[in-house]
N, CA, C and O atoms as a Tinker XYZ file with bonds, in Angstrom:
   356  protein
     1  N    -33.431000  -38.420000   92.145000    73     2
     2  CA   -34.050000  -39.389000   93.029000    64     1     3
     3  C    -34.646000  -40.516000   92.182000    63     2     4     5
     4  O    -35.363000  -40.250000   91.216000    81     3
     5  N    -34.357000  -41.761000   92.534000    73     3     6
     6  CA   -34.857000  -42.881000   91.737000    64     5     7
     7  C    -36.383000  -42.965000   91.753000    63     6     8     9
     8  O    -37.027000  -42.648000   92.753000    81     7
     9  N    -36.934000  -43.391000   90.647000    73     7    10
    10  CA   -38.374000  -43.560000   90.502000    64     9    11
    11  C    -38.814000  -44.771000   91.328000    63    10    12    13
    12  O    -38.170000  -45.818000   91.272000    81    11
    13  N    -39.886000  -44.644000   92.080000    73    11    14
    14  CA   -40.388000  -45.699000   92.968000    64    13    15
    15  C    -40.702000  -46.982000   92.195000    63    14    16    17
    16  O    -40.408000  -48.079000   92.671000    81    15
    17  N    -41.290000  -46.851000   91.020000    73    15    18
    18  CA   -41.653000  -48.034000   90.239000    64    17    19
    19  C    -40.412000  -48.789000   89.779000    63    18    20    21
    20  O    -40.405000  -50.020000   89.763000    81    19
    21  N    -39.364000  -48.060000   89.403000    73    19    22
    22  CA   -38.122000  -48.712000   89.009000    64    21    23
    23  C    -37.464000  -49.365000   90.224000    63    22    24    25
    24  O    -36.862000  -50.431000   90.101000    81    23
    25  N    -37.573000  -48.734000   91.399000    73    23    26
    26  CA   -37.042000  -49.330000   92.627000    64    25    27
    27  C    -37.737000  -50.655000   92.923000    63    26    28    29
    28  O    -37.092000  -51.625000   93.321000    81    27
    29  N    -39.055000  -50.695000   92.729000    73    27    30
    30  CA   -39.801000  -51.932000   92.949000    64    29    31
    31  C    -39.327000  -53.035000   92.005000    63    30    32    33
    32  O    -39.222000  -54.194000   92.406000    81    31
    33  N    -39.044000  -52.680000   90.760000    73    31    34
    34  CA   -38.515000  -53.661000   89.813000    64    33    35
    35  C    -37.170000  -54.194000   90.283000    63    34    36    37
    36  O    -36.923000  -55.400000   90.248000    81    35
    37  N    -36.302000  -53.289000   90.722000    73    35    38
    38  CA   -34.984000  -53.701000   91.210000    64    37    39
    39  C    -35.109000  -54.683000   92.374000    63    38    40    41
    40  O    -34.394000  -55.683000   92.426000    81    39
    41  N    -36.021000  -54.394000   93.307000    73    39    42
    42  CA   -36.226000  -55.275000   94.458000    64    41    43
    43  C    -36.684000  -56.655000   94.002000    63    42    44    45
    44  O    -36.218000  -57.668000   94.524000    81    43
    45  N    -37.580000  -56.702000   93.046000    73    43    46
    46  CA   -38.065000  -57.983000   92.528000    64    45    47
    47  C    -36.940000  -58.788000   91.906000    63    46    48    49
    48  O    -36.856000  -60.000000   92.101000    81    47
    49  N    -36.077000  -58.120000   91.159000    73    47    50
    50  CA   -34.964000  -58.801000   90.502000    64    49    51
    51  C    -33.970000  -59.321000   91.534000    63    50    52    53
    52  O    -33.475000  -60.441000   91.412000    81    51
    53  N    -33.679000  -58.519000   92.542000    73    51    54
    54  CA   -32.663000  -58.872000   93.528000    64    53    55
    55  C    -33.120000  -59.938000   94.516000    63    54    56    57
    56  O    -32.321000  -60.786000   94.914000    81    55
    57  N    -34.379000  -59.914000   94.916000    73    55    58
    58  CA   -34.809000  -60.653000   96.093000    64    57    59
    59  C    -35.575000  -61.943000   95.858000    63    58    60    61
    60  O    -35.883000  -62.648000   96.819000    81    59
    61  N    -35.886000  -62.267000   94.642000    73    59    62
    62  CA   -36.666000  -63.481000   94.454000    64    61    63
    63  C    -36.199000  -64.242000   93.228000    63    62    64    65
    64  O    -35.780000  -63.645000   92.236000    81    63
    65  N    -36.274000  -65.577000   93.301000    73    63    66
    66  CA   -35.987000  -66.349000   92.091000    64    65    67
    67  C    -37.096000  -66.086000   91.072000    63    66    68    69
    68  O    -38.269000  -65.990000   91.431000    81    67
    69  N    -36.720000  -65.972000   89.825000    73    67    70
    70  CA   -37.690000  -65.629000   88.788000    64    69    71
    71  C    -37.943000  -66.809000   87.863000    63    70    72    73
    72  O    -37.009000  -67.450000   87.380000    81    71
    73  N    -39.222000  -67.087000   87.622000    73    71    74
    74  CA   -39.559000  -68.030000   86.566000    64    73    75
    75  C    -39.459000  -67.273000   85.247000    63    74    76    77
    76  O    -39.366000  -66.046000   85.232000    81    75
    77  N    -39.480000  -67.992000   84.174000    73    75    78
    78  CA   -39.405000  -67.341000   82.862000    64    77    79
    79  C    -40.595000  -66.392000   82.662000    63    78    80    81
    80  O    -40.442000  -65.304000   82.107000    81    79
    81  N    -41.768000  -66.811000   83.116000    73    79    82
    82  CA   -42.964000  -65.973000   82.972000    64    81    83
    83  C    -42.862000  -64.709000   83.826000    63    82    84    85
    84  O    -43.247000  -63.629000   83.376000    81    83
    85  N    -42.351000  -64.830000   85.043000    73    83    86
    86  CA   -42.166000  -63.649000   85.890000    64    85    87
    87  C    -41.151000  -62.698000   85.264000    63    86    88    89
    88  O    -41.331000  -61.481000   85.296000    81    87
    89  N    -40.093000  -63.255000   84.701000    73    87    90
    90  CA   -39.077000  -62.433000   84.042000    64    89    91
    91  C    -39.691000  -61.676000   82.868000    63    90    92    93
    92  O    -39.415000  -60.492000   82.675000    81    91
    93  N    -40.518000  -62.356000   82.092000    73    91    94
    94  CA   -41.186000  -61.727000   80.950000    64    93    95
    95  C    -42.095000  -60.581000   81.421000    63    94    96    97
    96  O    -42.133000  -59.512000   80.810000    81    95
    97  N    -42.820000  -60.823000   82.510000    73    95    98
    98  CA   -43.728000  -59.803000   83.045000    64    97    99
    99  C    -42.946000  -58.578000   83.533000    63    98   100   101
   100  O    -43.346000  -57.445000   83.269000    81    99
   101  N    -41.837000  -58.800000   84.239000    73    99   102
   102  CA   -41.021000  -57.683000   84.717000    64   101   103
   103  C    -40.414000  -56.903000   83.557000    63   102   104   105
   104  O    -40.316000  -55.678000   83.613000    81   103
   105  N    -40.009000  -57.608000   82.511000    73   103   106
   106  CA   -39.437000  -56.936000   81.341000    64   105   107
   107  C    -40.476000  -56.027000   80.683000    63   106   108   109
   108  O    -40.167000  -54.893000   80.317000    81   107
   109  N    -41.693000  -56.516000   80.533000    73   107   110
   110  CA   -42.760000  -55.707000   79.942000    64   109   111
   111  C    -43.065000  -54.490000   80.811000    63   110   112   113
   112  O    -43.282000  -53.389000   80.305000    81   111
   113  N    -43.079000  -54.703000   82.113000    73   111   114
   114  CA   -43.355000  -53.616000   83.042000    64   113   115
   115  C    -42.283000  -52.531000   82.941000    63   114   116   117
   116  O    -42.604000  -51.343000   82.915000    81   115
   117  N    -41.017000  -52.933000   82.885000    73   115   118
   118  CA   -39.913000  -51.969000   82.779000    64   117   119
   119  C    -39.979000  -51.200000   81.462000    63   118   120   121
   120  O    -39.739000  -49.992000   81.435000    81   119
   121  N    -40.299000  -51.888000   80.381000    73   119   122
   122  CA   -40.390000  -51.231000   79.075000    64   121   123
   123  C    -41.528000  -50.215000   79.049000    63   122   124   125
   124  O    -41.375000  -49.120000   78.508000    81   123
   125  N    -42.658000  -50.574000   79.628000    73   123   126
   126  CA   -43.790000  -49.637000   79.667000    64   125   127
   127  C    -43.465000  -48.409000   80.507000    63   126   128   129
   128  O    -43.911000  -47.304000   80.196000    81   127
   129  N    -42.687000  -48.600000   81.575000    73   127   130
   130  CA   -42.287000  -47.456000   82.402000    64   129   131
   131  C    -41.389000  -46.504000   81.614000    63   130   132   133
   132  O    -41.473000  -45.287000   81.778000    81   131
   133  N    -40.536000  -47.056000   80.767000    73   131   134
   134  CA   -39.602000  -46.230000   79.994000    64   133   135
   135  C    -40.344000  -45.417000   78.937000    63   134   136   137
   136  O    -40.146000  -44.207000   78.829000    81   135
   137  N    -41.189000  -46.072000   78.168000    73   135   138
   138  CA   -42.016000  -45.381000   77.183000    64   137   139
   139  C    -42.986000  -46.384000   76.578000    63   138   140   141
   140  O    -42.685000  -47.575000   76.502000    81   139
   141  N    -44.139000  -45.911000   76.151000    73   139   142
   142  CA   -45.148000  -46.818000   75.605000    64   141   143
   143  C    -44.691000  -47.577000   74.352000    63   142   144   145
   144  O    -45.144000  -48.697000   74.114000    81   143
   145  N    -43.817000  -46.993000   73.567000    73   143   146
   146  CA   -43.399000  -47.644000   72.319000    64   145   147
   147  C    -41.984000  -48.208000   72.439000    63   146   148   149
   148  O    -41.183000  -48.095000   71.511000    81   147
   149  N    -41.685000  -48.810000   73.575000    73   147   150
   150  CA   -40.331000  -49.296000   73.831000    64   149   151
   151  C    -40.192000  -50.785000   73.515000    63   150   152   153
   152  O    -39.643000  -51.537000   74.321000    81   151
   153  N    -40.676000  -51.212000   72.369000    73   151   154
   154  CA   -40.633000  -52.631000   72.011000    64   153   155
   155  C    -39.203000  -53.160000   71.939000    63   154   156   157
   156  O    -38.923000  -54.275000   72.381000    81   155
   157  N    -38.313000  -52.364000   71.386000    73   155   158
   158  CA   -36.922000  -52.804000   71.268000    64   157   159
   159  C    -36.299000  -52.981000   72.652000    63   158   160   161
   160  O    -35.617000  -53.973000   72.911000    81   159
   161  N    -36.534000  -52.027000   73.526000    73   159   162
   162  CA   -36.031000  -52.122000   74.892000    64   161   163
   163  C    -36.674000  -53.310000   75.603000    63   162   164   165
   164  O    -36.011000  -54.018000   76.361000    81   163
   165  N    -37.952000  -53.523000   75.360000    73   163   166
   166  CA   -38.653000  -54.641000   75.978000    64   165   167
   167  C    -38.008000  -55.963000   75.587000    63   166   168   169
   168  O    -37.841000  -56.842000   76.432000    81   167
   169  N    -37.645000  -56.116000   74.319000    73   167   170
   170  CA   -36.986000  -57.339000   73.873000    64   169   171
   171  C    -35.670000  -57.559000   74.605000    63   170   172   173
   172  O    -35.366000  -58.678000   75.017000    81   171
   173  N    -34.885000  -56.492000   74.771000    73   171   174
   174  CA   -33.610000  -56.601000   75.485000    64   173   175
   175  C    -33.830000  -56.964000   76.948000    63   174   176   177
   176  O    -33.115000  -57.796000   77.505000    81   175
   177  N    -34.831000  -56.328000   77.568000    73   175   178
   178  CA   -35.126000  -56.618000   78.965000    64   177   179
   179  C    -35.623000  -58.051000   79.137000    63   178   180   181
   180  O    -35.237000  -58.735000   80.084000    81   179
   181  N    -36.473000  -58.500000   78.229000    73   179   182
   182  CA   -36.969000  -59.871000   78.295000    64   181   183
   183  C    -35.816000  -60.854000   78.219000    63   182   184   185
   184  O    -35.766000  -61.823000   78.977000    81   183
   185  N    -34.901000  -60.606000   77.313000    73   183   186
   186  CA   -33.735000  -61.475000   77.168000    64   185   187
   187  C    -32.871000  -61.450000   78.429000    63   186   188   189
   188  O    -32.429000  -62.496000   78.905000    81   187
   189  N    -32.633000  -60.261000   78.964000    73   187   190
   190  CA   -31.794000  -60.131000   80.163000    64   189   191
   191  C    -32.454000  -60.786000   81.376000    63   190   192   193
   192  O    -31.797000  -61.509000   82.125000    81   191
   193  N    -33.752000  -60.536000   81.571000    73   191   194
   194  CA   -34.438000  -61.123000   82.713000    64   193   195
   195  C    -34.559000  -62.636000   82.547000    63   194   196   197
   196  O    -34.461000  -63.378000   83.524000    81   195
   197  N    -34.771000  -63.091000   81.322000    73   195   198
   198  CA   -34.835000  -64.525000   81.060000    64   197   199
   199  C    -33.514000  -65.214000   81.342000    63   198   200   201
   200  O    -33.484000  -66.376000   81.748000    81   199
   201  N    -32.426000  -64.497000   81.126000    73   199   202
   202  CA   -31.102000  -65.062000   81.398000    64   201   203
   203  C    -30.926000  -65.348000   82.882000    63   202   204   205
   204  O    -30.178000  -66.254000   83.248000    81   203
   205  N    -31.601000  -64.594000   83.739000    73   203   206
   206  CA   -31.524000  -64.850000   85.177000    64   205   207
   207  C    -32.048000  -66.252000   85.465000    63   206   208   209
   208  O    -31.408000  -67.030000   86.172000    81   207
   209  N    -33.206000  -66.563000   84.917000    73   207   210
   210  CA   -33.816000  -67.874000   85.146000    64   209   211
   211  C    -32.917000  -68.994000   84.628000    63   210   212   213
   212  O    -32.700000  -69.989000   85.319000    81   211
   213  N    -32.405000  -68.833000   83.435000    73   211   214
   214  CA   -31.528000  -69.843000   82.841000    64   213   215
   215  C    -30.245000  -69.974000   83.655000    63   214   216   217
   216  O    -29.752000  -71.081000   83.873000    81   215
   217  N    -29.710000  -68.849000   84.098000    73   215   218
   218  CA   -28.444000  -68.851000   84.828000    64   217   219
   219  C    -28.565000  -69.475000   86.212000    63   218   220   221
   220  O    -27.558000  -69.903000   86.774000    81   219
   221  N    -29.762000  -69.540000   86.773000    73   219   222
   222  CA   -29.944000  -70.158000   88.084000    64   221   223
   223  C    -29.425000  -71.595000   88.077000    63   222   224   225
   224  O    -28.974000  -72.102000   89.104000    81   223
   225  N    -29.489000  -72.238000   86.928000    73   223   226
   226  CA   -29.019000  -73.616000   86.817000    64   225   227
   227  C    -27.496000  -73.714000   86.874000    63   226   228   229
   228  O    -26.955000  -74.784000   87.152000    81   227
   229  N    -26.818000  -72.630000   86.618000    73   227   230
   230  CA   -25.361000  -72.616000   86.607000    64   229   231
   231  C    -24.866000  -71.733000   87.744000    63   230   232   233
   232  O    -25.146000  -70.534000   87.773000    81   231
   233  N    -24.139000  -72.320000   88.669000    73   231   234
   234  CA   -23.657000  -71.565000   89.840000    64   233   235
   235  C    -22.825000  -70.365000   89.430000    63   234   236   237
   236  O    -21.979000  -70.448000   88.540000    81   235
   237  N    -23.083000  -69.242000   90.099000    73   235   238
   238  CA   -22.307000  -68.037000   89.870000    64   237   239
   239  C    -22.740000  -67.221000   88.665000    63   238   240   241
   240  O    -22.380000  -66.050000   88.544000    81   239
   241  N    -23.503000  -67.825000   87.782000    73   239   242
   242  CA   -23.921000  -67.125000   86.567000    64   241   243
   243  C    -25.105000  -66.193000   86.826000    63   242   244   245
   244  O    -25.264000  -65.185000   86.138000    81   243
   245  N    -25.931000  -66.526000   87.812000    73   243   246
   246  CA   -27.142000  -65.727000   88.017000    64   245   247
   247  C    -26.824000  -64.311000   88.481000    63   246   248   249
   248  O    -27.557000  -63.377000   88.154000    81   247
   249  N    -25.744000  -64.138000   89.237000    73   247   250
   250  CA   -25.421000  -62.780000   89.686000    64   249   251
   251  C    -25.049000  -61.889000   88.505000    63   250   252   253
   252  O    -25.388000  -60.706000   88.496000    81   251
   253  N    -24.362000  -62.437000   87.515000    73   251   254
   254  CA   -24.023000  -61.663000   86.317000    64   253   255
   255  C    -25.289000  -61.328000   85.526000    63   254   256   257
   256  O    -25.430000  -60.212000   85.027000    81   255
   257  N    -26.200000  -62.281000   85.412000    73   255   258
   258  CA   -27.451000  -62.043000   84.691000    64   257   259
   259  C    -28.290000  -60.993000   85.418000    63   258   260   261
   260  O    -28.896000  -60.132000   84.781000    81   259
   261  N    -28.326000  -61.062000   86.737000    73   259   262
   262  CA   -29.070000  -60.067000   87.513000    64   261   263
   263  C    -28.451000  -58.682000   87.344000    63   262   264   265
   264  O    -29.166000  -57.689000   87.210000    81   263
   265  N    -27.121000  -58.620000   87.351000    73   263   266
   266  CA   -26.433000  -57.333000   87.174000    64   265   267
   267  C    -26.783000  -56.719000   85.821000    63   266   268   269
   268  O    -27.020000  -55.515000   85.724000    81   267
   269  N    -26.816000  -57.549000   84.779000    73   267   270
   270  CA   -27.171000  -57.050000   83.447000    64   269   271
   271  C    -28.613000  -56.539000   83.424000    63   270   272   273
   272  O    -28.898000  -55.490000   82.847000    81   271
   273  N    -29.516000  -57.287000   84.055000    73   271   274
   274  CA   -30.916000  -56.868000   84.100000    64   273   275
   275  C    -31.065000  -55.555000   84.866000    63   274   276   277
   276  O    -31.824000  -54.678000   84.455000    81   275
   277  N    -30.344000  -55.421000   85.974000    73   275   278
   278  CA   -30.395000  -54.179000   86.752000    64   277   279
   279  C    -29.851000  -53.001000   85.955000    63   278   280   281
   280  O    -30.381000  -51.893000   86.037000    81   279
   281  N    -28.800000  -53.238000   85.189000    73   279   282
   282  CA   -28.229000  -52.180000   84.350000    64   281   283
   283  C    -29.244000  -51.705000   83.307000    63   282   284   285
   284  O    -29.365000  -50.508000   83.048000    81   283
   285  N    -29.966000  -52.648000   82.718000    73   283   286
   286  CA   -30.981000  -52.282000   81.730000    64   285   287
   287  C    -32.142000  -51.518000   82.372000    63   286   288   289
   288  O    -32.701000  -50.607000   81.761000    81   287
   289  N    -32.505000  -51.891000   83.607000    73   287   290
   290  CA   -33.556000  -51.150000   84.309000    64   289   291
   291  C    -33.096000  -49.715000   84.557000    63   290   292   293
   292  O    -33.877000  -48.775000   84.406000    81   291
   293  N    -31.817000  -49.546000   84.940000    73   291   294
   294  CA   -31.272000  -48.197000   85.134000    64   293   295
   295  C    -31.358000  -47.383000   83.843000    63   294   296   297
   296  O    -31.744000  -46.214000   83.867000    81   295
   297  N    -30.997000  -48.007000   82.711000    73   295   298
   298  CA   -31.066000  -47.317000   81.422000    64   297   299
   299  C    -32.509000  -46.951000   81.080000    63   298   300   301
   300  O    -32.780000  -45.863000   80.572000    81   299
   301  N    -33.429000  -47.870000   81.365000    73   299   302
   302  CA   -34.844000  -47.606000   81.091000    64   301   303
   303  C    -35.333000  -46.429000   81.926000    63   302   304   305
   304  O    -36.092000  -45.589000   81.443000    81   303
   305  N    -34.896000  -46.373000   83.178000    73   303   306
   306  CA   -35.305000  -45.269000   84.046000    64   305   307
   307  C    -34.757000  -43.943000   83.529000    63   306   308   309
   308  O    -35.474000  -42.943000   83.519000    81   307
   309  N    -33.499000  -43.922000   83.101000    73   307   310
   310  CA   -32.905000  -42.696000   82.561000    64   309   311
   311  C    -33.648000  -42.242000   81.312000    63   310   312   313
   312  O    -33.916000  -41.053000   81.137000    81   311
   313  N    -33.980000  -43.197000   80.443000    73   311   314
   314  CA   -34.730000  -42.887000   79.231000    64   313   315
   315  C    -36.084000  -42.290000   79.595000    63   314   316   317
   316  O    -36.525000  -41.312000   78.990000    81   315
   317  N    -36.727000  -42.876000   80.572000    73   315   318
   318  CA   -38.031000  -42.405000   81.012000    64   317   319
   319  C    -37.949000  -40.983000   81.547000    63   318   320   321
   320  O    -38.807000  -40.157000   81.238000    81   319
   321  N    -36.939000  -40.691000   82.336000    73   319   322
   322  CA   -36.789000  -39.350000   82.907000    64   321   323
   323  C    -36.527000  -38.316000   81.826000    63   322   324   325
   324  O    -37.033000  -37.197000   81.904000    81   323
   325  N    -35.735000  -38.679000   80.810000    73   323   326
   326  CA   -35.457000  -37.751000   79.713000    64   325   327
   327  C    -36.736000  -37.407000   78.966000    63   326   328   329
   328  O    -36.917000  -36.262000   78.552000    81   327
   329  N    -37.609000  -38.362000   78.790000    73   327   330
   330  CA   -38.850000  -38.130000   78.044000    64   329   331
   331  C    -39.838000  -37.292000   78.842000    63   330   332   333
   332  O    -40.700000  -36.639000   78.253000    81   331
   333  N    -39.737000  -37.295000   80.163000    73   331   334
   334  CA   -40.691000  -36.582000   81.005000    64   333   335
   335  C    -40.335000  -35.117000   81.198000    63   334   336   337
   336  O    -41.174000  -34.352000   81.673000    81   335
   337  N    -39.124000  -34.697000   80.850000    73   335   338
   338  CA   -38.710000  -33.302000   81.026000    64   337   339
   339  C    -39.531000  -32.385000   80.124000    63   338   340   341
   340  O    -39.702000  -32.666000   78.938000    81   339
   341  N    -40.037000  -31.291000   80.686000    73   339   342
   342  CA   -40.783000  -30.337000   79.840000    64   341   343
   343  C    -39.820000  -29.578000   78.930000    63   342   344   345
   344  O    -38.674000  -29.319000   79.295000    81   343
   345  N    -40.301000  -29.233000   77.756000    73   343   346
   346  CA   -39.484000  -28.461000   76.808000    64   345   347
   347  C    -39.380000  -27.026000   77.288000    63   346   348   349
   348  O    -40.379000  -26.411000   77.662000    81   347
   349  N    -38.168000  -26.498000   77.274000    73   347   350
   350  CA   -37.953000  -25.100000   77.648000    64   349   351
   351  C    -37.793000  -24.291000   76.373000    63   350   352   353
   352  O    -36.755000  -24.348000   75.714000    81   351
   353  N    -38.819000  -23.545000   76.034000    73   351   354
   354  CA   -38.792000  -22.748000   74.797000    64   353   355
   355  C    -38.921000  -21.287000   75.104000    63   354   356
   356  O    -38.918000  -20.462000   74.190000    81   355
């Protein structure tokens, strides 16, 4: 079952035009959800979300940028779920 916080991120990406600052904020939020020390992932998310804003200026490009950002959110969610599993010893 998808995590509610990741679902909220997906809705934000899909349903509203993003400024560069909003994209940066969403990227940080997604990285923190995945893990506290996810700086590398945060950089990738920031770049992907920022591409949405830049792509808005070019017709047809924003859907590809949004798809990439959504894919990274999915990866972040999977990473987060793997880290939350209790160790079976």
